[in-house]
N, C-alpha and C positions, 0 to 999 in steps of 0.2 A: 200605744198609749204610753206616754212618759210616766216615769215613777211619781213625779209630783202630782200628775193628774189622777193617778190611781189612788194616791193617798187622800186627795181632796174628796173622793167619793166614799171614803171610809167613815164610819162613825168617829166622833171626837175622841173617844177613849182609845181607839186604835191609832189615831193620828198622833196622840201624845206619846204612845208607846213605841212608835216607829222611829227609833234612834239608830244610828249606825252600829251600835253594839247589840242590837236586838234581832232575833231571828226573823221577826216580821219585816224588818227593813230589807233583809236578804230575799225574803219571799216576794216582796213587791218588786224587787229588781229582776227576779226570775220571771214574774208576770210581764214585765216590760219587754223582756227578750222574747217571750212566747208570743206576744201580740204583734211584734215587729213584722214578721212575714205576712200575717193575715192583713195587716194594715197596708203593706205595700201592694198586695193583690187588690184590695178594695180601692186604693187610690187610683189604680189604672184599670178598674173593672170595665170601663167602656171599651178599652182596646180589645178585651176578650170577645165582646159581642159584635165588634165590627169586623166582618170577614176580610176586609182589605188591610186591616192593621194587626190582626191577631197573629199568633205564632203558627207556623206550619202544622204542628201536631194537633192544633185545636180546630183547624178548618174542617176536617172530616167530621168532627163532633158537631160543629154547627150545621154541616150538611145534613146530618141525621135529624137535627131539630126542625129543619124546614122541608123534610120529606124528600131529600135527595140522596139518601144512603144507597138507594138502588143503583146509583152510578158507580159506587165503590164496591158493592158486593159482586163477586165473580166477574170482574171487568174483563173485556176481551184482551188478548195478549198484547195487541198493539196500542192499547189505551195509554200506557205509561212508557213502554219500551220504544215505540216508534218515534224517531227524532222529530217528525213533523206533527205529532199528536199535540193537541192543545193542552194536554195534561202532562206532557213530558217536560222535564227540566223545571218543575215547580207546580204550584197549585193555582196559577193565575186564572185559568178558566173556571175552576171550581169556586174560587173566591168570587168571581163575577156572577156565577150562577146562584150562589148563596145570597149575594147582595140583591139580586133581582128576583128572589123567590116569592116575595109578597106580591109583586106585580104579576109574576108568572102564574101564581095560583088563581088570580082573578080571571085570567084568560085561558086557563087550562081547558082542554077539550075543544078549543076553537082553532081555526086555521091560523089566525093572527098570533095566537099564543104559541102554537107549534113552531111557526116561522121565527118568532122572537127568541124562543129557547134554543133552536138550532143555531141561530146567528150568534147568540151569546156563548154557547158551548164551543163552537168552532172558530169564532172570530171572522167568519166569512159571511158576506152579504149575498143576497140574490136567491134565496130559497123561495119556492112557490108551492102551493097546495092546489092541485086541480081537482075540483069537486065533481066534475062531470067526466066520468071515465066510461069509455065504450068498449064492448067486446069486439071480436074480430069481425062480426057482422054489422057493427055500427050501432048496436042497441046499447042504451045506457045501462050501466051496472048499478043497481041500488046499493047504497051504503058502502060505496067503494070510492077511495080517493087515491090520488097519486101525488107523492111528494117529489118534486123536482129539485135535485141537488145541483148547485152550480158546479161547473167543471173544476174550478179552483178548490172546491171542498171534497173532491172525489177521494182524496187520501184519508178522509175521516168517515168513510162509508160505514164501518162497523159501529162507530159511535152514533152516527145518524140513525142507523137501523135500530139501535138500542133505545134511543130517545123517542123515535116515532112509535115503536111498539109500546113503550110505557105511557106516552102522553096522548095517544089517539083515544077517542072514545071506544069503549069495549065492543060496541056493536058495529064498528066500522072496520072494513078490510083496507089496509094501506099498502100500496106498492111504493118502493123507492126507486127512482130512476135518475141516473146522472145525465145532466144536460150535455149536449155535444159541445165540445170546445169550439170557441169562435175561430174561424179560419182567416 
């Protein structure tokens, strides 16, 4: 807030006394400087809340807001180090997951929601959830699903396992299997 605007908000007796030779004038100048940083932040406040435009250090904070902090707590070794990981070399995948969090929460616990989250996290398409899984004798296993990972996403297997374990319903047992590469 500029010095003139601060003075306009003061009672008339203070306005009359705020001359350049008065300490009140200097105090109002200090107030202007103290407000400058906060005003800059408030001017661009929308960029802080947009995961695609915010600064890199703020993305994990936003992930915590939308219940994705579990991706960042005790991550597997290859999550950030592996050159092929969607989180290596930046936070692009995490930004997209945060941006899609509202929609993901609507579909959480469903096959479609799990597939959508896996595709967003890895950038690969073609995940499937098979809801009819049979044992060796061919009998269907109750509360058992198989998540089929496309061959192109096999390098993200530790991330896929982490997401499946967190996003599946608690009463369901989930197996993760990599699809055979097309020949």
